[in-house]
C-alpha positions in Angstrom: -16.1 -1.6 -2.5 -13.7 -1.2 -5.0 -12.8 -3.4 -7.8 -9.3 -4.9 -8.4 -8.9 -2.8 -11.2 -9.5 0.2 -9.2 -7.3 -0.8 -6.1 -4.4 -1.3 -9.0 -5.3 2.1 -10.5 -5.0 3.2 -6.6 -1.8 1.5 -5.5 0.0 2.6 -9.3 -0.6 6.4 -8.2 0.6 6.2 -5.2 3.7 4.1 -6.0 4.9 6.5 -8.5 3.9 9.3 -6.1 6.8 7.8 -3.2 8.8 7.3 -6.5 8.9 10.9 -6.7 9.5 12.0 -4.0 12.5 9.8 -3.4 14.2 11.2 -6.3 13.1 8.8 -9.6 15.6 6.0 -8.5 16.1 3.7 -10.9 15.1 0.1 -10.3 13.6 0.9 -7.5 9.8 0.0 -9.1 9.2 -2.9 -7.0 10.2 -1.5 -3.9 7.4 1.3 -4.6 4.9 -1.0 -5.5 5.0 -3.1 -2.9 5.2 0.0 -0.1 2.2 1.6 -1.8 0.6 -2.0 -1.7 0.5 -2.5 1.9 -0.3 1.1 2.7 -3.2 0.8 0.3 -4.3 -3.1 1.5 -3.8 -1.7 5.3 -6.4 1.2 4.7 -8.8 -1.4 3.2 -8.3 -3.9 6.4 -9.2 -0.7 8.6 -12.4 0.2 6.5 -12.9 -3.6 6.7 -12.7 -3.6 10.8 -9.7 -6.2 10.1 -6.4 -6.1 12.1 -3.0 -5.3 10.3 -0.3 -8.0 11.3 1.5 -5.6 13.7 -1.3 -5.3 15.4 -0.7 -9.2 16.5 0.2 -10.4 19.4 0.3 -6.9 21.3 -2.9 -7.2 23.7 -3.0 -10.1 26.3 
């Protein structure tokens, strides 16, 4: 299980990668952090058997 500090480091690394891939745009740090956070948290939900919001209500 990851500690919050480990998760922050993983999110930071992913956000930096996304920012570089987008050409290092100024003033969009929060956008990349949010995207990275969603990706990392989504990975955690999958590993823990959880569902993400996009799956809710699909099968009835």
